DRENTI-662274 format. One line per 4 residues: number of its first residue (from 1); their letters; for each residue z, y, x of C-alpha. Coordinates in Angstrom, 2 decimals, padded with zeros to 5 digits, m for minus. Layout:
! DRENTI-662274
NUM = a = Z Y X ~ ...
***
This chain:
! DRENTI-662274
1 = mntt = 102.19 128.46 128.60 ~ 105.13 126.10 128.77 ~ 105.49 122.76 127.00 ~ 107.85 124.12 124.33
5 = mtrr = 105.41 126.89 123.38 ~ 102.54 124.41 123.24 ~ 104.57 122.09 120.99 ~ 105.42 125.00 118.71
9 = rvsa = 101.80 126.12 118.52 ~ 100.62 122.59 117.80 ~ 103.33 122.14 115.18 ~ 102.49 125.48 113.58
13 = alag = 098.79 124.63 113.53 ~ 099.51 121.30 111.92 ~ 101.89 122.76 109.37 ~ 099.35 125.35 108.31
17 = aalt = 096.34 123.06 108.28 ~ 094.78 121.91 105.05 ~ 095.40 118.26 104.29 ~ 091.79 117.44 103.63
21 = vslg = 089.87 114.73 105.41 ~ 086.19 113.99 105.54 ~ 086.29 110.59 103.88 ~ 082.56 110.15 104.22
25 = alal = 082.97 110.11 108.01 ~ 085.84 107.68 107.87 ~ 084.39 104.41 109.12 ~ 086.93 101.77 108.27
29 = pasa = 086.74 098.02 107.76 ~ 084.88 096.24 104.97 ~ 087.52 094.32 103.09 ~ 089.28 097.63 102.47
33 = aegg = 086.49 098.70 100.19 ~ 086.72 095.37 098.45 ~ 090.48 095.60 097.86 ~ 091.46 093.11 100.57
37 = gtfg = 095.07 094.33 100.52 ~ 094.28 097.83 101.73 ~ 094.74 100.98 099.67 ~ 093.78 104.64 099.67
41 = agca = 090.72 106.75 098.90 ~ 089.45 106.50 102.49 ~ 089.05 102.74 102.22 ~ 085.97 103.21 100.00
45 = avpk = 083.98 104.56 102.97 ~ 084.29 101.44 105.13 ~ 081.39 099.35 106.36 ~ 081.04 096.05 104.54
49 = egag = 080.52 093.95 107.67 ~ 080.15 094.06 111.44 ~ 081.89 096.32 113.95 ~ 084.71 098.28 112.35
53 = sldd = 084.90 096.05 109.28 ~ 088.29 094.72 108.19 ~ 087.35 091.21 109.21 ~ 086.28 092.47 112.65
57 = madd = 089.44 094.54 113.18 ~ 091.72 091.72 111.99 ~ 090.68 089.60 114.96 ~ 091.62 092.18 117.64
61 = pvat = 094.86 093.76 118.84 ~ 095.41 097.28 117.55 ~ 094.08 099.43 120.44 ~ 090.95 097.27 120.74
65 = aask = 090.44 097.31 116.96 ~ 090.77 101.12 116.87 ~ 088.16 101.44 119.63 ~ 085.58 099.91 117.26
69 = npal = 086.22 102.56 114.62 ~ 084.27 105.83 115.18 ~ 086.71 107.79 112.97 ~ 089.51 107.00 115.45
73 = stlv = 087.70 107.89 118.70 ~ 089.96 110.86 119.53 ~ 093.04 108.68 119.04 ~ 091.51 106.00 121.28
77 = tavq = 090.82 108.61 123.99 ~ 094.41 109.86 123.73 ~ 095.82 106.31 123.97 ~ 093.70 105.69 127.07
81 = kagl = 094.79 108.97 128.71 ~ 098.45 108.11 128.03 ~ 098.00 104.62 129.52 ~ 099.17 102.94 126.30
85 = vdtl = 096.28 100.51 125.66 ~ 098.06 097.47 127.11 ~ 101.39 098.49 125.58 ~ 099.86 098.60 122.09
89 = nnak = 097.66 095.55 122.54 ~ 100.61 093.46 123.77 ~ 103.08 094.63 121.12 ~ 104.05 092.21 118.36
93 = dvtv = 104.27 093.08 114.66 ~ 104.16 096.85 115.05 ~ 102.95 099.50 112.61 ~ 100.68 102.30 113.77
97 = fapt = 100.17 105.51 111.78 ~ 096.71 106.31 113.19 ~ 095.39 109.89 112.94 ~ 091.66 110.29 112.30
101 = ndaf = 089.38 112.51 114.38 ~ 089.67 115.07 111.56 ~ 093.46 115.03 112.01 ~ 093.11 115.90 115.69
105 = akip = 090.51 118.57 114.81 ~ 093.22 120.49 112.93 ~ 094.87 121.25 116.28 ~ 093.34 124.28 118.07
109 = kadl = 091.08 122.99 120.86 ~ 092.98 124.75 123.66 ~ 096.26 123.22 122.48 ~ 094.73 119.77 122.05
113 = dkvl = 093.20 119.93 125.54 ~ 096.59 120.90 126.98 ~ 098.33 118.00 125.22 ~ 095.63 115.54 126.34
117 = adke = 096.18 116.71 129.94 ~ 099.98 116.32 129.76 ~ 100.66 112.58 129.93 ~ 104.39 112.93 129.18
121 = mltk = 103.87 115.05 126.06 ~ 100.92 112.92 124.94 ~ 102.95 109.72 125.31 ~ 105.81 111.25 123.31
125 = ilty = 103.47 112.26 120.47 ~ 101.58 108.95 120.40 ~ 104.67 106.73 120.51 ~ 106.05 108.76 117.59
129 = hvvd = 103.18 107.23 115.55 ~ 104.32 103.64 116.25 ~ 107.10 101.73 114.47 ~ 108.40 098.51 116.06
133 = epvd = 108.31 096.52 112.83 ~ 105.81 095.68 110.10 ~ 105.63 098.43 107.45 ~ 103.36 097.66 104.53
137 = kadl = 102.66 099.39 101.22 ~ 105.81 097.97 099.60 ~ 107.93 099.72 102.26 ~ 106.34 103.18 101.90
141 = adgs = 107.74 104.44 098.56 ~ 110.93 105.81 100.13 ~ 110.97 104.72 103.76 ~ 112.66 105.85 106.95
145 = fktl = 111.56 104.21 110.20 ~ 112.58 104.55 113.84 ~ 109.59 105.15 116.10 ~ 108.97 103.91 119.63
149 = eggt = 109.44 107.54 120.73 ~ 113.02 107.32 119.44 ~ 112.68 109.66 116.49 ~ 112.44 108.86 112.81
153 = lttd = 109.54 109.26 110.43 ~ 109.75 109.13 106.66 ~ 107.35 107.98 103.97 ~ 107.20 108.52 100.24
157 = gsgd = 104.84 108.07 097.33 ~ 103.70 105.54 094.76 ~ 100.62 103.69 093.56 ~ 097.98 104.31 096.21
161 = aykv = 099.21 107.79 097.23 ~ 101.63 107.99 100.16 ~ 102.68 110.70 102.58 ~ 104.29 110.54 106.01
165 = ndsa = 106.86 113.23 106.92 ~ 105.70 115.20 103.84 ~ 102.68 116.35 105.87 ~ 100.24 113.50 106.48
169 = tivc = 098.43 111.59 103.76 ~ 097.66 107.91 104.24 ~ 093.91 107.82 103.60 ~ 093.63 104.05 104.11
173 = gdvq = 096.67 101.86 104.45 ~ 097.60 098.27 105.20 ~ 094.67 097.72 107.58 ~ 095.51 094.56 109.52
177 = tsna = 094.83 093.85 113.19 ~ 095.93 090.74 115.05 ~ 099.24 092.37 116.06 ~ 099.74 095.41 113.83
181 = tvhi = 099.60 097.00 110.41 ~ 097.66 100.27 110.55 ~ 097.98 103.20 108.15 ~ 095.21 105.72 108.82
185 = idtv = 096.45 109.28 108.29 ~ 094.84 112.73 108.02 ~ 097.32 114.72 110.15 ~ 098.80 114.22 113.62
189 = lmpk = 102.57 113.71 113.37 ~ 104.83 115.69 115.69 ~ 108.17 114.39 116.99 ~ 111.11 116.41 115.66
***
């Protein structure tokens, strides 16, 4: 199977997948549940203190902070396989749209394994989730942002309900790390 067919299959699987997420399994930081500037239904499931709490994640650069969050373990594995840990940890004032494990689970296992084994494709997909500027809730209502991959992603919504590329829901947004704003999403985004 060539790369184009794999991309199409992954895109088709994502497009057809339900946009549900297991919020009970979403282990996010504490201050989110307390309204510390974060928003979204998934923020209610965060631990109040300790590893993975908002206070804990705020002290670390983004890749390190994500590694403390069990709901982002597939993303962390992908970032490691792509060799992007240092790139993300050394970036300044970036925004990461971080897919949960459930988001990756929407991709058929054979396709996901193929993407994880293809460093070039994996890097392209992961860098499409990163914007080289701070993007917070106020910017999401009708946004268009250039990604590190070179493409553009769009956001829309209001209140505490926002979507990315009309396909991914932000389940917990405005999570702060020492060098990034993180919006945790329920679907893997695909470069166009």
